[in-house]
C-alpha positions as CSV (number, residue, x, y, z in Angstrom):
1,X,71.3,76.6,97.1
2,X,71.3,76.6,100.9
3,X,75.1,76.8,100.9
4,X,74.9,80.0,98.8
5,X,72.5,81.7,101.2
6,X,74.6,80.6,104.2
7,X,77.6,82.2,102.5
8,X,75.8,85.4,101.9
9,X,74.7,85.5,105.6
10,X,78.3,84.8,106.8
11,X,79.7,87.6,104.6
12,X,77.1,90.1,105.8
13,X,78.2,89.5,109.4
14,X,82.0,89.7,108.5
15,X,82.7,85.9,108.7
16,X,84.7,86.0,105.5
17,X,86.5,82.8,105.9
18,X,83.4,80.9,106.8
19,X,81.7,82.5,103.8
20,X,84.5,81.3,101.5
21,X,83.9,77.7,102.6
22,X,80.1,78.0,102.0
23,X,80.6,79.6,98.6
24,X,82.9,76.8,97.6
25,X,80.4,74.2,98.8
26,X,77.7,76.0,96.7
27,X,79.9,75.8,93.6
28,X,80.4,72.1,94.1
29,X,76.7,71.4,94.6
30,X,74.7,69.9,91.7
31,X,72.1,72.0,90.1
32,X,73.7,75.4,90.8
33,X,72.4,77.7,88.0
34,X,74.5,80.3,86.1
35,X,73.1,83.2,88.1
36,X,74.0,81.6,91.5
37,X,77.4,80.6,90.1
38,X,78.0,84.2,89.2
39,X,77.0,85.3,92.7
40,X,79.2,82.6,94.4
41,X,82.3,83.5,92.4
42,X,81.7,87.2,93.0
43,X,81.2,86.5,96.7
44,X,84.5,84.6,96.8
45,X,86.2,87.6,95.2
46,X,84.7,90.0,97.8
47,X,85.8,87.8,100.7
48,X,89.3,87.3,99.3
49,X,89.7,91.1,98.8
50,X,88.4,91.7,102.4
51,X,91.0,89.3,103.7
52,X,93.9,90.9,101.8
53,X,94.2,88.1,99.1
54,X,94.1,90.3,96.0
55,X,95.6,87.6,93.7
56,X,92.9,85.2,94.8
57,X,90.3,87.9,94.4
58,X,91.3,88.6,90.8
59,X,91.1,84.8,90.0
60,X,87.6,84.6,91.5
61,X,86.5,87.7,89.7
62,X,87.7,86.2,86.4
63,X,85.5,83.2,87.1
64,X,82.6,85.4,88.0
65,X,83.0,87.3,84.7
66,X,82.9,83.9,82.9
67,X,79.6,83.0,84.6
68,X,78.0,86.4,84.0
69,X,75.0,86.6,81.7
70,X,76.2,87.8,78.2
71,X,75.3,91.4,77.5
72,X,73.8,92.1,80.9
73,X,74.6,95.7,81.8
74,X,73.9,95.3,85.6
75,X,76.4,92.3,85.9
76,X,79.0,94.3,83.9
77,X,78.7,97.2,86.3
78,X,79.0,94.9,89.3
79,X,82.1,93.3,87.9
80,X,83.6,96.7,87.1
81,X,83.0,97.9,90.6
82,X,84.6,94.8,92.2
83,X,87.6,95.2,89.9
84,X,88.0,98.8,91.1
85,X,87.7,97.7,94.7
86,X,90.4,95.1,94.2
87,X,92.6,97.8,92.5
88,X,92.1,100.0,95.6
89,X,92.9,97.1,97.9
90,X,96.2,96.5,96.0
91,X,97.2,100.2,96.3
92,X,96.4,101.3,92.7
93,X,94.4,104.3,93.9
94,X,94.5,106.4,90.7
95,X,93.4,103.5,88.6
96,X,90.6,102.7,91.1
97,X,89.4,106.3,91.0
98,X,89.3,106.4,87.2
99,X,87.2,103.2,87.2
100,X,84.8,104.5,89.8
101,X,84.1,107.8,88.0
102,X,81.8,106.4,85.2
103,X,80.1,104.0,87.7
104,X,79.3,107.0,89.9
105,X,77.9,109.0,86.9
106,X,75.7,106.0,85.9
107,X,74.4,105.5,89.5
108,X,73.5,109.3,89.7
109,X,71.8,109.2,86.4
110,X,69.5,106.4,87.4
111,X,69.1,108.0,90.9
112,X,70.3,104.8,92.7
113,X,71.4,106.6,95.9
114,X,72.6,103.5,97.7
115,X,75.0,102.8,94.8
116,X,76.0,106.5,94.7
117,X,76.8,106.3,98.4
118,X,78.8,103.1,98.1
119,X,80.9,104.3,95.2
120,X,81.6,107.6,96.9
121,X,82.6,105.7,100.0
122,X,85.0,103.6,97.9
123,X,86.5,106.7,96.3
124,X,86.9,108.4,99.7
125,X,89.0,105.5,100.9
126,X,91.2,105.6,97.8
127,X,91.7,109.4,98.2
128,X,92.5,109.0,101.9
129,X,95.2,106.4,101.5
130,X,96.8,108.2,98.6
131,X,97.0,111.4,100.7
132,X,94.2,113.5,99.3
133,X,92.7,114.2,102.7
134,X,90.4,117.1,101.7
135,X,89.1,115.1,98.7
136,X,88.5,112.1,100.9
137,X,86.4,114.1,103.4
138,X,84.3,115.5,100.6
139,X,83.6,112.0,99.2
140,X,82.7,110.6,102.6
141,X,80.4,113.5,103.4
142,X,78.7,113.1,100.0
143,X,78.5,109.4,100.6
144,X,76.7,109.9,103.9
145,X,74.2,112.3,102.3
146,X,73.5,109.8,99.5
147,X,73.0,106.9,101.9
148,X,70.6,109.0,104.0
149,X,68.7,110.0,100.9
150,X,68.3,106.2,100.2
151,X,67.4,105.4,103.7
152,X,70.4,103.0,103.8
153,X,71.2,102.7,107.5
154,X,74.1,100.2,106.9
155,X,75.7,102.4,104.4
156,X,75.5,105.4,106.8
157,X,77.5,103.4,109.3
158,X,80.4,102.9,106.9
159,X,80.3,106.5,105.7
160,X,80.6,107.5,109.4
161,X,83.6,105.3,109.7
162,X,85.2,107.0,106.7
163,X,84.5,110.4,108.2
164,X,85.8,109.4,111.6
165,X,89.0,108.1,110.1
166,X,89.7,111.2,108.0
167,X,88.9,113.5,110.9
168,X,91.2,111.6,113.2
169,X,94.2,111.7,110.9
170,X,93.7,115.4,110.4
171,X,93.7,115.9,114.2
172,X,90.0,116.8,114.4
173,X,89.4,114.5,117.4
174,X,85.9,115.8,118.5
175,X,84.5,115.2,115.0
176,X,86.2,111.8,114.8
177,X,84.9,110.7,118.2
178,X,81.4,111.8,117.3
179,X,81.4,109.9,114.0
180,X,82.6,106.6,115.5
181,X,80.1,107.0,118.4
182,X,77.2,107.6,116.0
183,X,78.2,104.5,114.0
184,X,78.4,102.4,117.1
185,X,75.0,103.5,118.2
186,X,73.5,102.7,114.8
187,X,75.1,99.2,114.9
188,X,74.0,98.5,118.5
189,X,74.3,94.8,119.2
190,X,73.3,93.8,115.7
191,X,74.6,91.0,113.6
192,X,77.4,93.1,111.8
193,X,80.2,91.9,114.0
194,X,82.8,93.4,111.7
195,X,81.2,96.8,111.9
196,X,81.0,96.6,115.7
197,X,84.6,95.7,115.9
198,X,85.6,98.5,113.6
199,X,83.6,101.0,115.7
200,X,85.3,100.0,118.9
201,X,88.8,100.1,117.3
202,X,88.2,103.5,115.6
203,X,86.9,105.0,118.9
204,X,89.9,103.5,120.7
205,X,92.2,105.3,118.3
206,X,90.6,108.6,119.0
207,X,90.6,108.1,122.8
208,X,94.3,107.2,122.6
209,X,95.1,110.4,120.8
210,X,93.1,112.3,123.4
211,X,95.3,110.7,126.1
212,X,92.4,108.7,127.6
213,X,94.4,105.5,127.6
214,X,92.4,103.4,130.0
215,X,89.2,104.0,128.0
216,X,91.1,103.4,124.7
217,X,92.5,100.1,126.0
218,X,89.0,98.9,127.0
219,X,87.6,99.6,123.5
220,X,90.7,97.9,121.9
221,X,90.0,94.8,123.9
222,X,86.3,94.8,123.0
223,X,87.3,95.2,119.3
224,X,89.9,92.4,119.7
225,X,87.2,89.9,120.9
226,X,85.0,90.6,118.0
227,X,87.7,90.4,115.4
228,X,88.9,87.2,116.9
229,X,85.5,85.7,116.5
230,X,85.7,86.6,112.8
231,X,89.3,85.3,112.5
232,X,90.1,88.6,110.9
233,X,93.9,88.5,111.3
234,X,94.8,91.8,109.6
235,X,92.3,93.8,111.6
236,X,93.4,92.0,114.8
237,X,96.9,93.3,113.9
238,X,95.5,96.9,113.9
239,X,94.3,96.3,117.4
240,X,97.7,95.0,118.4
241,X,99.2,98.0,116.9
242,X,96.8,100.3,118.8
243,X,97.6,98.5,122.1
244,X,101.3,98.8,121.3
245,X,100.8,102.6,121.0
246,X,99.0,102.7,124.4
247,X,101.9,100.9,126.0
248,X,104.3,103.3,124.2
249,X,102.5,106.3,125.6
250,X,102.7,104.9,129.1
251,X,106.4,104.2,128.8
252,X,105.8,100.4,128.9
253,X,108.4,99.8,126.2
254,X,108.8,96.0,126.5
255,X,105.1,95.5,126.3
256,X,104.9,98.0,123.4
257,X,107.6,96.1,121.5
258,X,105.9,92.8,122.0
259,X,102.5,94.1,120.7
260,X,104.1,95.9,117.7
261,X,106.1,92.9,116.6
262,X,103.0,90.7,116.7
263,X,101.2,93.3,114.6
264,X,104.1,93.6,112.1
265,X,104.2,89.8,111.7
266,X,100.5,89.6,111.0
267,X,100.6,92.6,108.6
268,X,103.5,91.1,106.7
269,X,101.7,87.8,106.4
270,X,98.6,89.6,105.0
271,X,100.7,91.9,102.8
272,X,99.0,94.9,104.5
273,X,101.4,97.7,103.5
274,X,99.9,100.4,105.6
275,X,100.0,98.3,108.7
276,X,103.6,97.3,108.0
277,X,104.6,100.9,107.6
278,X,102.9,102.0,110.8
279,X,104.3,99.1,112.8
280,X,107.8,99.6,111.5
281,X,107.6,103.4,112.4
282,X,106.3,102.7,115.9
283,X,108.9,100.0,116.5
284,X,111.6,102.4,115.5
285,X,110.4,104.8,118.2
286,X,110.3,102.0,120.8
287,X,113.8,100.7,119.9
288,X,115.2,104.3,119.9
289,X,113.7,104.8,123.4
290,X,115.3,101.5,124.5
291,X,118.7,102.6,123.4
292,X,118.9,100.6,120.2
293,X,119.4,103.5,117.9
294,X,121.0,101.7,114.9
295,X,118.2,99.2,114.7
296,X,115.7,102.0,115.1
297,X,117.2,103.9,112.1
298,X,117.0,100.8,109.9
299,X,113.3,100.2,110.8
300,X,112.5,103.8,110.3
301,X,114.0,103.7,106.8
302,X,112.1,100.5,106.1
303,X,108.8,102.2,107.2
304,X,109.3,105.0,104.7
305,X,110.2,102.7,101.9
306,X,107.3,100.4,102.5
307,X,104.9,103.4,102.6
308,X,106.2,105.1,99.6
309,X,106.5,101.8,97.6
310,X,102.8,101.2,98.1
311,X,101.8,104.7,97.1
312,X,100.9,105.6,100.7
313,X,101.7,108.5,103.1
314,X,101.3,106.5,106.3
315,X,104.8,107.6,107.3
316,X,103.5,111.1,107.5
317,X,100.5,110.4,109.6
318,X,101.0,111.8,113.1
319,X,97.3,111.4,114.3
320,X,96.7,107.8,113.2
């Protein structure tokens, strides 16, 4: 049982790889009852999804479903929600939104405002990545209101992240900066290392867009240290991409290319389509500026294909 609670603690802090090891140890331990087995397999699914392993997440979710109490409505809802989140992670945004709708209605009916907030947060992300920016902003705003109604401080942080992201890609930098700063203040120096890393990276993205490159670079490096502690390779790649953009804006093209190629390699390994598209697009700009126009054209075309193939509009984002 101690392995299971260690796993839950690791996952809450963002140590997803460590959590996976502890969940597996819990499942191998003697005397693990059905309820804890359900929780361990579900935890493995959540960790795999967070790390980009959607096939692994689906396998773990199937095992969780097999361990779930028969006829238990709460367990069925939890499984349905995780399946929708995996669909969202794999880029099946319309399918995820269809699955989330009845879960949202049920949560509202029983006045579970934390659940309402979380489901709206998940829907906001699906709408953002599929290009419905206005709908995404509505969902994140409603999510924040629901979390506040529930007194759920952790949930508020992630709704603020959503609002910061959608404001940024719409060019509303003052709103974006305010949202990320508010999230960072709520997190403080608490145990949510992933959240703290995300807050620094999001704020760095806004500062970069505002031309405050030295400040942006400082926040990227603070984010990098936290993500490195978590061994979060995909999110480390987003920091590399951001630093590559800083170098590009300064005209430091060789440094920009090095950072962006490192980001692209990590995104490709993690099958992170949005990151791949953004990195390919930025690399095309760097190579064009370095006089390698033919290579730049090929990378630009790859960026558009990768984005469209994943149902994204990352190739159209000018304020990312």
